[in-house]
PASEBA-1860 file (N, C-alpha, C; in nm, 3 decimals):
! residues 173
1> XXXXXXXX> -15.484/5.522/1.535/-15.483/5.379/1.520/-15.486/5.345/1.372 ~ -15.396/5.262/1.329/-15.384/5.229/1.187/-15.493/5.131/1.144 ~ -15.509/5.022/1.217/-15.614/4.924/1.185/-15.697/4.900/1.311 ~ -15.823/4.865/1.291/-15.915/4.842/1.403/-15.941/4.694/1.428 ~ -15.925/4.612/1.327/-15.942/4.468/1.341/-15.819/4.399/1.283 ~ -15.803/4.274/1.316/-15.679/4.206/1.278/-15.709/4.068/1.221 ~ -15.656/4.045/1.103/-15.655/3.910/1.046/-15.524/3.846/1.090 ~ -15.533/3.755/1.182/-15.412/3.684/1.221/-15.384/3.580/1.113
9> XXXXXXXX> -15.273/3.510/1.123/-15.245/3.408/1.021/-15.351/3.298/1.011 ~ -15.439/3.283/1.108/-15.539/3.176/1.099/-15.682/3.219/1.130 ~ -15.708/3.342/1.177/-15.843/3.378/1.216/-15.861/3.528/1.214 ~ -15.986/3.574/1.206/-16.019/3.716/1.211/-16.056/3.756/1.353 ~ -16.000/3.866/1.399/-16.031/3.920/1.531/-16.085/4.061/1.512 ~ -16.191/4.095/1.584/-16.253/4.225/1.564/-16.186/4.336/1.644 ~ -16.086/4.304/1.724/-16.008/4.408/1.791/-15.860/4.372/1.786 ~ -15.777/4.471/1.809/-15.632/4.449/1.797/-15.574/4.382/1.921
17> XXXXXXXX> -15.645/4.384/2.031/-15.595/4.316/2.151/-15.589/4.165/2.129 ~ -15.699/4.107/2.085/-15.700/3.963/2.058/-15.609/3.930/1.940 ~ -15.605/4.019/1.842/-15.516/3.998/1.728/-15.370/3.999/1.770 ~ -15.335/4.085/1.865/-15.197/4.090/1.914/-15.160/3.962/1.987 ~ -15.254/3.905/2.061/-15.227/3.776/2.126/-15.209/3.665/2.022 ~ -15.288/3.671/1.914/-15.272/3.572/1.807/-15.139/3.590/1.736 ~ -15.097/3.715/1.716/-14.966/3.742/1.656/-14.855/3.689/1.745 ~ -14.871/3.705/1.877/-14.771/3.653/1.970/-14.763/3.500/1.961
25> XXXXXXXX> -14.877/3.434/1.954/-14.875/3.288/1.942/-14.809/3.245/1.812 ~ -14.843/3.313/1.703/-14.783/3.282/1.572/-14.632/3.302/1.575 ~ -14.587/3.416/1.627/-14.443/3.443/1.630/-14.369/3.346/1.721 ~ -14.430/3.308/1.831/-14.365/3.213/1.921/-14.348/3.077/1.852 ~ -14.451/3.031/1.784/-14.442/2.903/1.713/-14.338/2.911/1.602 ~ -14.337/3.021/1.526/-14.240/3.036/1.417/-14.097/3.042/1.470 ~ -14.076/3.107/1.583/-13.941/3.113/1.639/-13.896/2.976/1.689 ~ -13.985/2.901/1.750/-13.949/2.766/1.795/-13.916/2.678/1.676
33> XXXXXXXX> -13.996/2.686/1.570/-13.967/2.608/1.449/-13.834/2.649/1.386 ~ -13.804/2.779/1.386/-13.677/2.826/1.330/-13.559/2.775/1.412 ~ -13.573/2.774/1.544/-13.465/2.724/1.629/-13.443/2.575/1.604 ~ -13.550/2.499/1.594/-13.538/2.355/1.568/-13.474/2.331/1.431 ~ -13.511/2.411/1.331/-13.455/2.395/1.197/-13.306/2.428/1.194 ~ -13.266/2.532/1.265/-13.123/2.568/1.269/-13.045/2.459/1.342 ~ -13.100/2.405/1.449/-13.032/2.295/1.519/-13.019/2.173/1.427 ~ -13.124/2.146/1.350/-13.119/2.035/1.253/-13.008/2.058/1.150
41> XXXXXXXX> -12.995/2.180/1.100/-12.890/2.209/1.003/-12.752/2.202/1.067 ~ -12.741/2.246/1.192/-12.612/2.240/1.260/-12.570/2.095/1.287 ~ -12.667/2.007/1.304/-12.637/1.866/1.331/-12.605/1.789/1.204 ~ -12.596/1.858/1.091/-12.560/1.791/0.967/-12.675/1.770/0.872 ~ -12.787/1.834/0.899/-12.904/1.820/0.813/-12.886/1.893/0.681 ~ -12.989/1.891/0.599/-12.987/1.949/0.465/-12.965/2.100/0.470 ~ -12.856/2.145/0.412/-12.830/2.289/0.399/-12.763/2.320/0.266 ~ -12.790/2.240/0.165/-12.723/2.258/0.037/-12.797/2.350/-0.058
49> XXXXXXXX> -12.917/2.394/-0.024/-12.991/2.486/-0.110/-12.951/2.629/-0.077 ~ -12.939/2.714/-0.177/-12.884/2.848/-0.157/-12.975/2.939/-0.076 ~ -13.102/2.909/-0.063/-13.192/2.996/0.012/-13.206/2.956/0.158 ~ -13.135/2.852/0.201/-13.139/2.810/0.341/-13.045/2.897/0.423 ~ -13.074/2.915/0.552/-12.995/3.009/0.633/-12.847/2.974/0.646 ~ -12.813/2.848/0.655/-12.673/2.809/0.675/-12.610/2.752/0.548 ~ -12.650/2.804/0.432/-12.595/2.758/0.304/-12.446/2.789/0.298 ~ -12.368/2.696/0.250/-12.223/2.704/0.231/-12.145/2.720/0.361
57> XXXXXXXX> -12.210/2.704/0.476/-12.133/2.707/0.600/-12.095/2.567/0.645 ~ -12.164/2.467/0.593/-12.136/2.328/0.629/-12.078/2.259/0.507 ~ -11.947/2.255/0.498/-11.880/2.194/0.383/-11.834/2.053/0.418 ~ -11.926/1.960/0.415/-11.891/1.820/0.435/-11.867/1.779/0.578 ~ -11.914/1.854/0.673/-11.897/1.815/0.812/-11.926/1.931/0.905 ~ -11.897/1.907/1.030/-11.922/2.007/1.132/-11.809/2.108/1.130 ~ -11.839/2.235/1.109/-11.734/2.335/1.098/-11.759/2.450/1.195 ~ -11.656/2.533/1.210/-11.667/2.648/1.300/-11.765/2.752/1.249
65> XXXXXXXX> -11.774/2.768/1.116/-11.868/2.868/1.064/-12.012/2.823/1.085 ~ -12.037/2.693/1.075/-12.171/2.642/1.104/-12.206/2.667/1.250 ~ -12.111/2.641/1.338/-12.133/2.662/1.480/-12.157/2.809/1.510 ~ -12.075/2.897/1.454/-12.088/3.040/1.482/-12.218/3.099/1.430 ~ -12.247/3.075/1.302/-12.370/3.130/1.244/-12.493/3.063/1.303 ~ -12.484/2.935/1.331/-12.598/2.865/1.390/-12.630/2.916/1.530 ~ -12.528/2.932/1.613/-12.551/2.985/1.747/-12.601/3.130/1.741 ~ -12.551/3.206/1.644/-12.600/3.343/1.627/-12.748/3.346/1.590
73> XXXXXXXX> -12.788/3.257/1.499/-12.929/3.251/1.461/-13.016/3.201/1.577 ~ -12.966/3.103/1.652/-13.042/3.054/1.767/-13.059/3.165/1.870 ~ -12.953/3.240/1.897/-12.963/3.353/1.990/-13.062/3.457/1.939 ~ -13.058/3.485/1.809/-13.150/3.581/1.748/-13.296/3.538/1.769 ~ -13.326/3.411/1.744/-13.463/3.363/1.758/-13.505/3.347/1.903 ~ -13.412/3.317/1.993/-13.445/3.312/2.135/-13.481/3.451/2.186 ~ -13.405/3.552/2.144/-13.438/3.690/2.181/-13.574/3.729/2.126 ~ -13.599/3.693/2.000/-13.728/3.726/1.939/-13.843/3.656/2.013
81> XXXXXXXX> -13.823/3.531/2.053/-13.928/3.459/2.127/-13.951/3.521/2.264 ~ -13.845/3.561/2.332/-13.863/3.624/2.463/-13.930/3.760/2.451 ~ -13.897/3.836/2.346/-13.966/3.963/2.323/-14.112/3.940/2.286 ~ -14.142/3.830/2.220/-14.280/3.796/2.188/-14.359/3.766/2.315 ~ -14.300/3.692/2.407/-14.367/3.665/2.535/-14.386/3.794/2.614 ~ -14.286/3.882/2.610/-14.298/4.010/2.678/-14.407/4.096/2.615 ~ -14.418/4.092/2.481/-14.522/4.168/2.412/-14.660/4.116/2.450 ~ -14.677/3.987/2.456/-14.807/3.930/2.494/-14.844/3.969/2.637
89> XXXXXXXX> -14.747/3.967/2.726/-14.772/4.010/2.863/-14.805/4.159/2.870 ~ -14.739/4.239/2.786/-14.768/4.382/2.783/-14.906/4.413/2.730 ~ -14.952/4.336/2.633/-15.088/4.355/2.581/-15.189/4.317/2.689 ~ -15.160/4.211/2.761/-15.251/4.164/2.867/-15.262/4.267/2.979 ~ -15.148/4.327/3.017/-15.145/4.423/3.127/-15.164/4.568/3.083 ~ -15.170/4.589/2.953/-15.179/4.722/2.892/-15.061/4.811/2.932 ~ -14.942/4.756/2.917/-14.818/4.829/2.941/-14.747/4.845/2.807 ~ -14.747/4.966/2.756/-14.696/4.985/2.620/-14.545/4.973/2.610
97> XXXXXXXX> -14.471/4.995/2.719/-14.326/4.981/2.711/-14.284/4.836/2.689 ~ -14.374/4.742/2.718/-14.343/4.602/2.692/-14.370/4.563/2.547 ~ -14.443/4.647/2.474/-14.470/4.621/2.333/-14.361/4.678/2.244 ~ -14.299/4.786/2.288/-14.204/4.860/2.203/-14.083/4.778/2.160 ~ -14.018/4.698/2.247/-13.904/4.619/2.198/-13.943/4.521/2.088 ~ -14.061/4.458/2.099/-14.106/4.366/1.994/-14.132/4.441/1.865 ~ -14.191/4.558/1.873/-14.220/4.637/1.753/-14.090/4.671/1.680 ~ -13.989/4.714/1.754/-13.860/4.750/1.693/-13.792/4.625/1.636
105> XXXXXXXX> -13.789/4.517/1.712/-13.723/4.394/1.669/-13.792/4.332/1.548 ~ -13.925/4.336/1.546/-13.999/4.282/1.432/-13.976/4.367/1.308 ~ -13.967/4.499/1.324/-13.937/4.585/1.209/-13.799/4.553/1.152 ~ -13.702/4.530/1.240/-13.569/4.490/1.193/-13.572/4.353/1.126 ~ -13.657/4.263/1.175/-13.673/4.131/1.114/-13.730/4.143/0.973 ~ -13.828/4.230/0.956/-13.886/4.252/0.822/-13.780/4.310/0.729 ~ -13.703/4.407/0.777/-13.596/4.464/0.694/-13.492/4.359/0.658 ~ -13.459/4.272/0.753/-13.362/4.165/0.727/-13.413/4.070/0.620
113> XXXXXXXX> -13.542/4.036/0.623/-13.597/3.948/0.519/-13.595/4.016/0.383 ~ -13.627/4.145/0.378/-13.625/4.217/0.250/-13.483/4.224/0.193 ~ -13.386/4.252/0.279/-13.247/4.260/0.234/-13.196/4.123/0.192 ~ -13.230/4.018/0.267/-13.186/3.883/0.232/-13.245/3.839/0.099 ~ -13.372/3.871/0.074/-13.433/3.837/-0.055/-13.366/3.910/-0.170 ~ -13.338/4.039/-0.151/-13.266/4.114/-0.254/-13.126/4.061/-0.277 ~ -13.059/4.021/-0.169/-12.924/3.966/-0.183/-12.927/3.834/-0.259 ~ -13.029/3.750/-0.234/-13.040/3.624/-0.308/-13.051/3.647/-0.458
121> XXXXXXXX> -13.136/3.741/-0.498/-13.153/3.768/-0.641/-13.027/3.830/-0.699 ~ -12.962/3.919/-0.624/-12.841/3.984/-0.672/-12.727/3.883/-0.686 ~ -12.711/3.794/-0.591/-12.600/3.699/-0.592/-12.623/3.582/-0.687 ~ -12.743/3.528/-0.687/-12.775/3.410/-0.768/-12.873/3.448/-0.879 ~ -12.839/3.552/-0.955/-12.928/3.604/-1.058/-12.952/3.506/-1.171 ~ -12.864/3.410/-1.191/-12.880/3.316/-1.301/-12.978/3.202/-1.269 ~ -13.015/3.189/-1.143/-13.107/3.082/-1.103/-13.249/3.138/-1.089 ~ -13.342/3.071/-1.151/-13.482/3.114/-1.141/-13.538/3.090/-1.001
129> XXXXXXXX> -13.480/2.995/-0.929/-13.525/2.969/-0.793/-13.502/3.089/-0.701 ~ -13.405/3.173/-0.734/-13.381/3.290/-0.651/-13.499/3.386/-0.657 ~ -13.564/3.396/-0.774/-13.683/3.481/-0.785/-13.798/3.421/-0.704 ~ -13.812/3.288/-0.709/-13.915/3.222/-0.630/-13.889/3.243/-0.480 ~ -13.764/3.230/-0.438/-13.729/3.252/-0.298/-13.755/3.397/-0.259 ~ -13.727/3.491/-0.351/-13.754/3.632/-0.325/-13.904/3.656/-0.304 ~ -13.986/3.599/-0.389/-14.131/3.616/-0.376/-14.182/3.557/-0.245 ~ -14.133/3.439/-0.209/-14.176/3.377/-0.083/-14.129/3.460/0.036
137> XXXXXXXX> -14.006/3.507/0.033/-13.956/3.591/0.142/-14.033/3.721/0.153 ~ -14.066/3.783/0.040/-14.140/3.909/0.043/-14.284/3.889/0.090 ~ -14.345/3.775/0.056/-14.479/3.746/0.109/-14.473/3.723/0.260 ~ -14.369/3.654/0.305/-14.349/3.631/0.448/-14.322/3.764/0.519 ~ -14.245/3.853/0.456/-14.219/3.985/0.513/-14.348/4.067/0.519 ~ -14.433/4.055/0.417/-14.561/4.127/0.417/-14.650/4.078/0.531 ~ -14.651/3.947/0.555/-14.728/3.892/0.666/-14.677/3.946/0.799 ~ -14.545/3.950/0.816/-14.488/4.003/0.939/-14.512/4.153/0.952
145> XXXXXXXX> -14.514/4.224/0.842/-14.543/4.368/0.849/-14.688/4.390/0.890 ~ -14.780/4.307/0.842/-14.919/4.319/0.884/-14.932/4.287/1.033 ~ -14.861/4.185/1.081/-14.860/4.156/1.224/-14.803/4.275/1.301 ~ -14.701/4.338/1.245/-14.642/4.457/1.303/-14.746/4.569/1.314 ~ -14.825/4.588/1.209/-14.929/4.691/1.211/-15.035/4.661/1.316 ~ -15.069/4.536/1.334/-15.168/4.497/1.434/-15.119/4.531/1.575 ~ -14.996/4.494/1.606/-14.941/4.521/1.738/-14.917/4.670/1.757 ~ -14.873/4.740/1.652/-14.852/4.884/1.663/-14.984/4.957/1.685
153> XXXXXXXX> -15.092/4.909/1.624/-15.224/4.969/1.647/-15.267/4.949/1.792 ~ -15.237/4.832/1.848/-15.267/4.809/1.989/-15.181/4.900/2.076 ~ -15.057/4.923/2.038/-14.969/5.016/2.110/-15.029/5.157/2.109 ~ -15.077/5.201/1.992/-15.137/5.334/1.983/-15.265/5.343/2.066 ~ -15.343/5.236/2.069/-15.466/5.235/2.149/-15.434/5.244/2.298 ~ -15.334/5.170/2.343/-15.293/5.178/2.484/-15.241/5.318/2.514 ~ -15.164/5.375/2.423/-15.112/5.510/2.442/-15.225/5.612/2.453 ~ -15.326/5.599/2.369/-15.439/5.691/2.374/-15.518/5.675/2.504
161> XXXXXXXX> -15.537/5.552/2.549/-15.611/5.529/2.673/-15.535/5.575/2.796 ~ -15.403/5.579/2.790/-15.324/5.622/2.904/-15.291/5.770/2.902 ~ -15.335/5.840/2.798/-15.307/5.982/2.787/-15.388/6.060/2.891 ~ -15.323/6.150/2.964/-15.399/6.226/3.064/-15.492/6.327/2.995 ~ -15.611/6.339/3.048/-15.708/6.436/2.996/-15.712/6.551/3.096 ~ -15.668/6.665/3.052/-15.659/6.782/3.139/-15.766/6.881/3.097 ~ -15.852/6.916/3.191/-15.954/7.016/3.165/-15.921/7.140/3.246 ~ -15.919/7.253/3.180/-15.890/7.379/3.247/-16.024/7.444/3.281
169> XXXXX> -16.050/7.462/3.413/-16.177/7.521/3.455/-16.171/7.673/3.458 ~ -16.057/7.726/3.496/-16.044/7.870/3.505/-15.931/7.914/3.414 ~ -15.963/7.941/3.288/-15.855/7.981/3.197/-15.799/8.118/3.234 ~ -15.671/8.131/3.215/-15.607/8.259/3.242/-15.626/8.350/3.123 ~ -15.653/8.475/3.150/-15.674/8.572/3.044/-15.552/8.653/3.015
END
């Protein structure tokens, strides 16, 4: 087990089970907010800043690239939200196979944030805001990685509790 207690984004929990439920609540809220924000940008909302997800896809109106990338992001966050609900149910029932898809998907999400932050600095190196966006993205990625460690520790605990204990009474010589 990597960690024994969990600091969720808003509270301290002395075990990883309660921390995993808090991580699930946090991820569900963040995914819903991300879906609402992408819908707002697809409907013509503010997307002129380079660190926003649909930057340069909306050139003065509703376009096919906005629709394509927006629907892709909505699908991505809907899958993440459903895996979050599945992870919470798996923690409740102590079924580790229900935690594994969330663990893999969240790890890919952290990698995506790290790559996106690096791409921002590489592409917009002349803007100081790109460094600020990189720092914010990396702090957000660190928070998600800590949530990842909390859920992975719960996965290891469930795995240890489900491990068969075999005692040999008559050893063969």
